[in-house]
C-alpha positions, -999 to +999 in steps of 0.1 A: +392+497-925+412+486-895+443+500-912+426+534-916+415+534-880+450+525-869+465+554-890+440+579-876+447+567-840+485+571-847+479+606-860+462+617-828+479+636-801+493+614-773+470+629-747+440+623-770+452+587-775+455+582-737+420+597-731+405+574-758+421+543-744+410+553-708+374+558-720+375+524-738+388+507-707+362+523-685+335+513-709+348+477-708+349+476-670+314+491-668+300+463-691+317+436-671+303+451-639+268+453-653+269+418-666+279+406-631+250+424-615+223+414-641+218+380-627+212+390-590+191+420-602+169+397-622+166+373-593+156+402-570+130+414-595+116+379-597+114+376-559+096+409-558+071+398-583+064+366-564+059+385-532+035+408-549+016+379-564+013+363-530+001+395-514-026+398-540-040+364-533-075+364-518-073+357-481-102+339-463-128+361-448-125+356-410-148+385-400-177+361-391-154+339-370-140+369-353-174+383-345-186+350-331-154+347-310-160+382-296-197+374-289-186+342-270-160+362-251-186+388-241-210+360-229-182+345-208-174+378-193-210+385-185-213+350-170-182+356-149-195+389-136-229+373-129-212+345-109-193+371-088-226+388-079-246+357-073-243+360-035-254+396-033-288+406-018-301+419-051-295+386-068-310+366-040-341+389-040-346+383-077-344+345-072-368+346-043-393+367-062-393+344-092-395+312-070-422+327-048-446+330-078-440+294-087-443+282-051-476+301-047-490+284-078-482+250-063-492+259-027-456+253-016-440+274+012-407+289+003-385+293+033-350+307+037-329+315+006-293+322+014-259+322-002-225+312+010-196+327-010-170+301-020-135+314-028-124+308-064-155+288-071-193+291-074-213+305-045-235+278-028-272+287-027-294+272+000-332+272+001-360+253+018-394+242+004-424+228+023-454+212+007-466+180-010-440+158-027-452+164-063-456+202-057-421+205-043-408+186-073-425+211-096-410+241-078-375+224-079-380+218-116-384+255-121-349+263-108-336+256-143-359+282-159-349+312-137-333+342-154-301+330-138-306+292-136-298+272-104-285+237-106-292+216-075-263+197-060-278+184-027-313+174-017-324+165+018-360+159+029-380+150+060-417+145+067-433+170+090-460+161+116-487+175+093-477+150+066-461+178+045-426+174+031-398+197+042-370+199+016-336+216+019-319+222-014-283+233-021-276+246-056-250+265-076-256+291-103-254+280-139-240+300-168-263+282-192-293+302-206-327+296-189-342+263-200-377+261-213-387+227-199-421+211-197-435+204-163-424+171-148-448+141-149-467+140-116-453+111-096-477+082-089-458+071-058-446+093-030-417+077-011-422+101+018-459+096+022-467+133+019-492+129-010-526+116-002-539+089-025-567+101-047-602+087-041-621+068-069-646+096-069-619+122-075-604+101-103-637+097-120-642+135-123-628+146-157-612+180-157-626+203-185-600+229-193-611+265-202-617+272-238-590+294-253-591+317-284-555+330-283-522+323-265-494+349-258-461+332-248-440+360-233-422+345-203-435+359-170-459+381-189-475+353-208-513+352-210-543+334-225-574+348-241-607+330-236-638+344-220-614+367-203-577+376-205-557+358-178-520+363-171-496+338-155-508+331-120-544+342-127-576+322-122-602+313-148-631+289-139-611+277-109-580+269-129-548+287-122-526+295-153-490+283-147-474+281-181-480+291-217-464+276-248-469+283-285-496+257-289-510+250-254-514+264-219-510+246-186-534+250-157-535+236-122-566+230-101-566+213-067-532+199-074-542+185-108-524+197-139-546+202-170-535+211-205-557+234-227-553+239-265-566+266-288-604+263-294-603+264-333-637+270-348-649+244-373-646+254-410-680+262-427 
């Protein structure tokens, strides 16, 4: 067979033989070139497949973390803006209005309330209180529950000629949310001598709190329902309502704090 092919090739025209040889040579070169590229081509296809596989992997869902971070950032921005406006008259007026209600409940005189702007820091808030030691402490305790809380930094006191206590407070605004704190325990000892000792007759009289049928805890708009509806600061049977919680209400009468709970009727 090879001999027949050789005879046929010899019988061809010289130009045809050169064309055939050139075609065979080009075919051989093309095969060699393709064989040389096959390895890198396969490696490239493999790398492409690996990248595609990695891109299809399930990534962790960070949407909740991003939302929380944005919320925290918004709170910080609001806090920064509030701090910048803490020395403005509108802010001071809101503080005074809230503190005045508490001071009236405890028969405490609220004096000056001013602010000193401190560069690159918190403004310093100054206020004065005058009253009995325990009542002044109760008003000071309410600083943490303001809509923009105040944190005392300095406390100076002196006893006035009428045996009342005059207190000067310095405080700074706090970025923490308002605290819902119970009233402080009434001190049994007054180091300033501004609280008169209770007489045995007064101690022997038991306070009977009003009977309550419902409680509505809603911040400054809290109220209790008994024989009548009473909001914060209102009077019922001589008791002034000063705080409402989910399960109890706090009253004050003649400087004495009384807790009242819901009057639950007995089961039949």
